[in-house]
N, C-alpha and C positions, 0 to 999 in steps of 0.2 A: 624546549623541544616537544613537538607534538608529534605522536606515533598514530596514523590513522589506520582505522580498521578497514582491512582489505578483506572482501567477502571470498574472493576467487584466488587470490595469491597471499603467499606469506613472504614479506620482504624484511631483511634484516638490517641492523645498524652496526657497522664496522667499528672497530677500536678507534679508528681515525676520526671517525663521524661523532664520537661521543665525548662529552666534557663533563666535569664534576658538576653537580647540581641538575643535570639533566633528569627528567622524570617521565614516568609512562603510567597509564592506569588502564584497567579493565574492570567492567560491572558484570556481575553474574547474580541471578536469584536463585537460591537453594530450594529445590522441590523434594517432596517425600520420595519420588522416583530416583533423584540424584543420590540419596541416603542409602536406599536399597541397592541400587547398582554398585556403589562404593562397597557396601557390606558383602555383596555377592563376590566381587572382584578380590577383595582383601581377605575375606573370610572373617573380619572382625563384626560378629553378630551380638556384640554387646546389647543387651535388652534396653539399654538406655537409647539406643538407636534404632532398634527394629521392633520392639514390643511395646505397643501403644498402652496396654493396660499397666505394665510395669512402668513405663515412663510416666504416665499421668500420676502416680503415686510418688514418684521421685522428687528431689529437691527442684528439678527444672520444670515438673508440671506438664510435661509432654515430651515428644521426641525431639532429641538434638541431633544435629550433625556431628559426624566424627571431626574430631580437631584436624586430622590430616587430610580429610576432604577440603576444608578451607586452605590448608596450607598447600594443597595440590594445585590451587589457582595461581600461586606464586610461580610454581613451575610452568604452568600454562603460559603466564605471562614472559617468562625468561626464555622459552624455547620457541614461542610462535610471535612475540610482539616485540619485546625489548630485552635484551640486544636482539633476540630473534635466532633463526635458523643457523646453525654453526656453533651456538653457544654451548660451551661445556660448564656443566654444573659441578661446582668444587665441594661446596659446603653450605651449610645453612643452619643458623641458630633460630630458635622459636620460643616465643611466649604465649601461651593461650590464655587471654585475659577475660573472655566473656563468652558464654554459650552461644552457638548458631542455631535458630530454630527454624523449622519448615516456614518458607515464606520470606525469610530474611534476604535482603539483598546487600551483597558484599562488593565493595570496592577495593581492589587489589591495587596498590601504588607502589612502585619502586623508584628509588632515587639514588644516583650515582653519589657515592660518599667519599670514595678514593679511587685512584687509579695507578696502575704499575706498567708504565710503557715497556719496560724491559721484558716482561711476561705477559704482556696483553691482558692483565688481570684487572677486574673491576670489584670493588666492595660496595654493595648495595644495600641500603635500608630498604626493608620489606615490611609493609604494613597493610593490615585488612581492616576496613572499617564497615559498620553495618549501615542501615538506611537512616539510623538516627545520628551518625557521625560519631558513634562510639567505637574505640579501637577493641577489636576482637582478637587479633593476632599481630604480635610485634617481632621483629627479628631482623636478621642481616644474612646476606648471602655472598659467597664468593664465587664468581665465575671467570671463566676464561672467554673473552669476547672474540668474535669471528674477526678475521683480517680479511677475508674475501667477500665481496658483495654478492648476495644471493637474492633471487627473486623466483620462487618456487610455488607452482600451483599447489593450492590447498587439496589434500586428499580427503575425497569424500567416503566417510566409513557407514557401514551398514548400520542401520537403525537397530539397537538390540531388542529383541523381544523380551519384556518382562511385564507379567501381569501382576498388580497388586492384590494378592490372595487374601489380605486381610481387610481391604476396601469394603466389599459387599458384607462381609462378616461384621465388621465394625457398625455398618449402617443398620444391619438388621438387629444388632445389640441395642444400638441408641434408640430405635424404635421401639424394642421389647421394653427397654429400661424405663420408657416414659410411661408404662402402664403399671398398674398395681400387680405386685406378684401373686403367683397362685400357688395352692398347695399341690405338690405332686408326689404320688406314691412311687418309689423307686424299688422295683421288685427284684429281691435277691442280689443287692449290690456287693457281691463278694469276689470282685477282680479290682485291681487297682484303677483301671481306666473307668469302670462303672461307678466306683465310689468317688474318685476324683472328680469325673464330669458332674455328678450331682452336688457336690460340696462347693465346687466352683461356680456352678450355676446359682447355687444359693447366695455365695459371696457376692455375686454380681447383681443380686437384687431381682432375678428372675423368677425364683420359686422359693417355697418353703419345703424343703425337702424332708419326706417322711420315709425314713429307711426301713423297709420290710424284709426281714429275713433273720437268721441266726444272729442274736445280738453279739455273743461272744466272739463268733467268727469275724463279724463285721469290725468289731473293736481291735482284734488283734490285727487285723490287715491295715487298720488305720494307723496303728502304732508302728508296724514294720515300714509303712510307705510314708510316714510322716505327715499324715492328714490329720487335721484338727477337727474332731466332731463336737466341739463345745457348742451347746444349744440345739444340737440335732435331735430330733424325735426319732426313736428306734421302736419299731414294733417287732417283738421278739417271736419269731415262728421257727420251728425245727429244720425245715428244708426248703428247697426250691418250690416244689409242688405247693406246699403250705403258703408260701409267700405269694404265688399267683392266685391262689383261692383268695387269700386274705387282701390283696391289693385290689382285685376286681370286686370284692363285696364293699370295700370302703369306697370306691369310685361309685358303685350303684347306690350307696346309702348317702353320697354327697360329702363325705369325709375328705376327699381328695378331688380336685378338678381336672387332672391329668394323671396319666401313669407313664412311667419310663422302665423299659426292660433293663435289667441288670446283667448278671452272667449266666442266666439260665437260658435254655434253648427257645427260639421263638414260639414253637409249636406248643410248648408247656404253658406259655401265657396266653397265647391266642384260643387254646382249647377252652379255657375258662371264660374268655372274653365272649365267645360265640354261643356259650351255653345257653339254651332257649329259655331255661327257668331263672338261672342265677347270674347270667351274663350281662353284656352292656350292648345287646343288639338293638337296632332301631330298623326303622323301615327301609333304611339303605343298606346295600352290600358293603361291607368294609372293605377298604382298599388301602394300599400304602403309596405315598407320593414322595419320591426322592426331590429334593431341592439341591440342584448343583450349581455352583459358581465355576463355570468353564472358562480358562484364562482366554481363549480365542473367541469367545462368545460375548457379545456386547451387553447382554443382561442375564438374570438368573434363568435357568432351564429346568423346568419340572418334568419328571419322567415317571409314568405310572402305567400299570402295576408292576412293579418288579420284585415284589417281595411276598405277597400273600396268595392272590388268584393264579392258580398254576396254568389252567387253560380256560379262561373266562368265556361262557357262552355270551350270546348278544345282550341279554337283559342285564347280565352282570357288568357288561362294557358301558351300558347306558349309565349305571351309578358310578363306575369309575371314572368316567369323564366328567359326571357332574361334582364328584369329590373334588377332583383336580381343579376345576373351575372355581369351586367356593373357596379352596384354599389360596388360589391365586389373587382373589378379592381381598382376603385378610392380609395378604403380603403386599397389598398396594397396587394391583394391576386391575383396574375396574373392568376391562373387556379383553380378557386374554384370548391370544390366537391359539387355537388347538389344533395340532396336526394328528390325524390318526394314520399311523404308519402301517405300511405294508412293503413288500419287495418291489412293488411297481407303483407308478402314479396312475394306471389306468384301472377303470373297472372291469374286472374280469371274473367269470363264475368259476375258473380254475383254482382261484385263492380265496379261501374264506375271509382272510383278512381284509382283502380288497373288497368283498361284498359287505362286511360289516362295517367297513369304513364309510362306504357310500351311503349306507342306511343311516348311519349316527350323523353324518353330514345333513341328510334330508330331514332328519329329527330335530335337528339344531334349527334349520330353516323353517320347520313348523311350530316352533316354541315349545317342543318337548323335551329340550335340553336348552338351559337358560344360562344367560350371563356372559357367553363368550362367542367368538367366532370359531366355527368348527368346519374343517375341510378334510377331505381324504378320499380315496388313498392318496397318500404322499409317500414316496420313498425317503430314507433318512436324509440323502444329500439335498433334495429339493425342499425339504421341510426346514432346513438350517442355512441353507446357502441361497442367497438372491441369485448368484450367478448360475447355479445349477438350474435353478427354477426358470431363468429366462432362456437359457440354452434349451431346455426341453419345451418351451413354449407354454409354461404353465401360466394362467392368469388367475391369481388368487391373492386375497389379502393376507392370508396364512403362510403361503410358501415363502421360504427364504427367511421368515421373521417369527417362527413359532416361539411361543412361552411354554407351551406344554406339548410333550410328546405322549401320545397313547400307544403303547406297543402291543402287538398281537397277543403275546403270552408271556409268563413269568420268565422263562428261559431266555429269550431274545431281550427282554427288559433289563434282566439282571446282567447279562453279559455287556449291554450297552452302557448301563450305569457304572459298572465296574471298570470297563475299558476307558471311560471318560477319566474315572477317579486315578488310575494307575498309569495309564499311558498318557493321558490329556492333562494330568496334573490338576484335575477338577477338585474342589472342595465339596464334600457331600453332607447333607443333613436330611432329615425327613421325619414324617409322621404317618400314623395310621389314621385314616378318615373313616367316617360312616358309623362309628361307634358312639355310645352316649358321652364319651370324654376323648380327647385326643390321646394318642399312644405313641410315645418316643420307642420306635423298635430299631435301634441301631444295632449293628452288627457287633459280636463280641470283640472283634479285631478294630472297631472304630476307636478313635482317640477321644480324650476328654473334650478336645476343642470341638469335634464333630457332635458330641453329646450336648454341650453348651448350646451350639447353633440350633440344635433340634428343640431344646427346650424354649429358646427364644421364639421358635416358629409355633409351638404347642401355645406358648403364652398370647402371641398375637391372634391365634385362631380362637382362644377362649374369648378374648376381647371382642373380636369381631362378631362372634356368634351371640355374645350377651347383648351387643349392641343391635344386631338384626332381630333378636327376639324381643326386643323393647320398641322397635320401629313401628 
């Protein structure tokens, strides 16, 4: 018996149409998205299925599918193909013989082993093999076959929205891990997330972490949190202010190539960074650049400045734009599209942000800002939505496809970044640009995951700057 694949209809096979030895099969390739969706629905977030770093070090050397994901294809076969609609699933035995990896193609075959005419029951041999012909799942199903012939229109289900929140993070990590690690001074790592982020970044080969803070407090925290500090260098200073001073001094002397803020307040560290005599100032104004992975946006989105410059004047905005463009280059975008945001997309003297945007755009046209396509003023909607830009008749290479959003001030930028993170499910990282070394300035509430991503960005920036300086 052959069971044809009907794209628009589901047609069953009644008990009277079935004989011992009849068989049917279907084929399905397993994707990473399949595994994520199954984990989300089932709640089975075993790290072997969803944590790439853990899975890489496991006996399977990578993500594997849930056993029941493969077994669910047997149910798919029984309920939609053979016997099809009207089948009642009574029981199933299963043996899981080999792991299923991302990209494997499974062939599910069911064969009628026995029939019970009195109860319209079937015993079916159920087998799943991979693309190499290896038996992955073996078992036997008991079903009650349909007695009424059915041909039912296939139900179209909505496509579930699920972004791979780890995809761009993994890509960023892979790019950074291909480079030599850097020495990073971690200033006052006296919270679990701050310490864990630094230690994990070191374990991943991104940094050699130099922990700057009260040594006894750091070691006690490590013991309580179960964090292994073996091989970690600790510079013992009495408190957070001393840690900030020491960290900046080490960066100034070239002892570390980057800094990471630990559990002290940002102002405490930045006060030392901007000190005219002992700090890390350059000819550029320092500014912060968020690097966001927003699930509904097709590429990384940079937002600046949402952390340092409260109400930047025009000269400061020039440096803010250039800093963001330079970081985009380091992250692999050679000609980033920069949207200068305002409340409107028209030039109007009533809004300072609109006038600044127009002037910044003209500076880019004249080569006073280099390395990117700059346009503004643009409202947020027509900066990130091609449909919104077309509706408003905006002709621009930047509109609807921005890589960088330059906000009018810290308040609007901080609100935008945090809204995308907490309501838009975005992953956030970022660094301070414009100082002599990159500075990871994560929030005290940020996760170790965010700190690791920021370390990767800092590493990519150091490598890019070194290459540019020697070009």
